[in-house]
C-alpha positions as CSV (number, residue, x, y, z in Angstrom):
1,M,205.7,88.0,104.1
2,S,206.6,90.1,100.0
3,A,204.2,86.6,98.5
4,M,201.3,87.6,101.2
5,L,201.7,91.4,100.2
6,L,201.2,90.7,97.0
7,A,198.5,88.8,97.7
8,V,196.9,91.6,98.9
9,G,198.2,93.9,96.3
10,A,195.9,91.4,93.2
11,M,193.2,91.3,95.6
12,H,193.3,94.8,96.1
13,R,192.7,95.3,91.6
14,A,190.5,92.4,91.1
15,T,187.9,94.5,94.0
16,A,189.1,97.7,91.6
17,S,188.7,96.2,89.3
18,F,185.4,94.1,90.1
19,G,184.1,97.5,91.1
20,Q,184.6,99.2,87.9
21,F,182.6,97.0,85.9
22,I,180.0,97.4,88.5
23,R,179.6,101.0,87.7
24,T,180.2,100.5,83.6
25,V,176.9,97.8,83.3
26,G,175.1,99.8,85.7
27,A,175.7,103.4,83.3
28,A,175.2,101.4,80.3
29,L,171.7,100.0,81.8
30,G,171.3,103.8,83.2
31,R,172.1,104.6,79.3
32,E,169.4,102.0,78.3
33,Y,166.3,103.2,80.5
34,R,167.0,106.3,80.2
35,T,166.7,105.8,75.9
36,R,163.8,103.3,76.0
37,R,162.1,106.4,77.5
38,V,162.5,109.1,75.3
39,I,161.4,106.3,72.1
40,S,158.7,105.3,74.3
41,F,157.9,109.1,74.9
42,L,158.5,109.7,70.4
43,L,155.9,107.8,70.7
44,E,152.2,108.6,71.8
45,Q,153.4,111.8,70.2
46,D,150.9,112.8,66.8
47,E,152.1,112.1,63.7
48,C,151.7,116.0,63.1
49,T,154.2,116.1,66.1
50,L,157.0,114.1,64.4
51,R,156.6,115.2,61.4
52,D,157.4,118.6,63.1
53,L,160.8,117.3,63.7
54,G,160.8,115.9,61.2
55,I,160.8,112.0,61.3
56,T,158.2,109.5,61.0
57,R,157.1,106.7,63.0
58,S,159.0,104.3,61.7
59,E,162.0,106.1,62.4
60,V,162.1,107.5,66.3
61,E,164.1,104.0,67.2
62,R,166.7,104.4,64.8
63,V,166.7,107.8,64.9
64,V,167.0,108.0,68.7
65,R,169.9,105.2,69.5
66,G,171.8,106.6,66.0
67,W,171.6,103.9,64.1
């Protein structure tokens, strides 16, 4: 009986680990989606607006991503 309990425990841990993996990937995809939306929004702005923000068009992605 203890072998069965060990197998059930291992399956539970594997399922929990897989669930955590899915949540982590989902969070990363969500962050990337939001980052791309901000980059797209900023690239749609005119040069005057970007200058007011203190960035140039070529700096937008670097600034948003924090590179």
